N, C-alpha and C positions, 0 to 999 in steps of 0.2 A: 574482397572475400570473394572465394569460389562459390561458395555453397551458403544457402541463407542462412542467418540465425535462428535457432531453437528459443521461441517465445514462451514463457512460463508467467503466468499470471498468479499471484497470490493475494488472496483475500481474508477476511474474516472480521469479527466486530470489533470495536474500540477495546484496547487491553487484552486481547485474547491471545496476545505473545508474539504477533508479525515482527517486530524489531528485533526481538532476542532470536527467533528463527532465522530472520534474514542474515543477521550478523554472523552467525555458526554456518551458515551456507554459504556466503560469501567467503569466509574464511577457509571453504573447503577447495576454493578455486584459486587460479593465479588472475591478476587484472587484467590478463591478455586473454582470459578465458571466458570471463563474465562481466556483466554490465547489470547494475540496478537503475532503473528509471522510476522513481518516485510520483503518485500522485499529488502528494503534498507541495510539489514543487509548481503545482498548475492552479493554485487557488486563483480566484480573482480577486481585485483590490476590494479593500473595505466597503467601499461605498455601493459595491454591486452583491453584498452577502445578505441575504434576506434576515428580517428580524421576525420573532416569535409575538404572540398576542400579547405581550408584555413589553414588547419592544427591545428584547434581547438578541443580539446578533447569533444566529443560528448556523455553526459552521458545519452541522452535521447533515448537510443536504446536498444532492447530486448537485444542485444549480450552482454550487458555490466553486465548481471546478471548471477551468476551460477546457471541456474534454475535447473539443474538435482541435485546440492546438495540441493536446497530449497524443490523442490519435495519429495526427499529422506527424508529430515527433517520432512516433514509434514506427509509423510506416517507412519513414526515411531511413531509419535505422536497419529495417527489413531490407529495405534497398540497399544497404551498404554505405550510407552517408553518415557522416558525422552530425550531431545536432546539440545546439546550446541553449540554455535557458537560466535565466536569473533563480538562484535560490530564495526560497521562501521562508521569510523572517518573521514571520505570526505578528507581523504589522506592527514589529517594534522598530519605532525610529532612530533608535540608538545604534542598532545594527545595520552595517552596510552589507548587503546581499553580494555573495560570490557569484561569478560566472561560473556554471556547472557545465561541463562538457560530457556528453555520453558518445562512446564509440561503438561500432557495430561489431561485438564480439561474437565468437558462436554461440553463446547463450546469454539471453536478455531476459532479466528478472523484472516484471512490471508489478509494482506493488501499490494498494491502497485499497480503501473501503469499498468504490464502486469500480473497480475494474473489470466486475463480471456483469455490472449493470448497463456500464455505457457500451452500446451494441458495436460502436465503431473501434472500440477498443477491444471488445471481448473476441470479435471474430478476427482478430490477428493473433488469437492465442492459440498456441500448439497444445500447451498443457495448462490445466486448471487446479490449483491448489488451494483446499479451505482450511483455514485454521480455527478450530474449534474449541470452544470452552464454555462451562455453564457462567450463567449469568451473575451469580453469586461471586464468583472466583475474579471475573473480569471487574466487576465493580470494586472489590478489595483492591485489586492491582491499580486500577483508576485513581482509588481514593491516595493510595501510598505514592503512586507518581506525581500526581497532580499537587498534593500538599508538600512533598518532598522536594521536586524540582521546579514546581512552577508557582509555588506560593500561593496557591487557590485555596480559599476556604471550604470547610466541608458543606456550607451552605450552598454554595456555589456549585460546588462538584455534584450534589443530589438533584440540583435544579436541573442542571446538563442533562445529568443520567436519567432523569425521569421525562423530563420533557423534550430533550434533543436525541440522546444517543440511543436509548430503548426503542422509540417510535421507529427510527431510522434504521435499525437492525431488523427491526419486524418487517419494514418495508421493502428495505434495498437491499439487503445482505443475506440474510437468511434464508429467502426465497431460492437463492442460486447454490445453497448447499448441495442439493441434490442433483444439480448439474455439474458438480466438480469431479474431476477425474481421481483425486485424491482429497479425501478428509482427514486432517491429522490433529487428533485429541490433545488438547495442551491444558488441562487441568492441573497436572503437576509437572509432566515434563515432556518432551517431544523428542528425545534423542533416537527412538526406534523409527519414527517417521522420516526424520532428517537423514538418517543412513541409507533409506530406500530411497528418497529422492537425490540424494548425492550420486548413490551408486548408479541410478537410472541416466541422471544427467551426463555423468562419465561417459556415458556409451555415445552421447550426442556431439562429443568432442571430435576433431578432426583427427585421423591416425597420423601419428608422428612420423 
């Protein structure tokens, strides 16, 4: 590549709608134009995940992420290098992780709860986007997602929400909302915000 990639960071609270937003954003570009690198594939192994006061693993803390390796991979992409990492399989022993390959496309999307909190990641971002939703809306979405797709009981969902998710949002995610370049409200829909982002990112593609 002759020009440096344009790096976009996207964050927001759990169940704010980042995955849906990202899916539609990626759909607006070809694979040669955009690459997504997700924080979720840089979780540390289970023995390094901290436990809360009741001995329950808390995956909603910055220290659960190997952010130095995450930042290094992002830097290498920025330099035009291809990088690889193993897929995170949520510590499921029945799933064989795939090797993920990230290529230095003109636009690189960096996604995750803590991409603004980790300074070695945030300092590499050219644009910061915050997906915002009310806590009530996020909780409703999380209950639906975790019960339907992950088979988690309502008791466990509420425990994690009150003891892990909300405290983390207040301390490590919400404070960076004011530093974001674009805040996209997503209580019902995000289409207008998406259109603005897509139009802007199209201007960052090299002329054909």
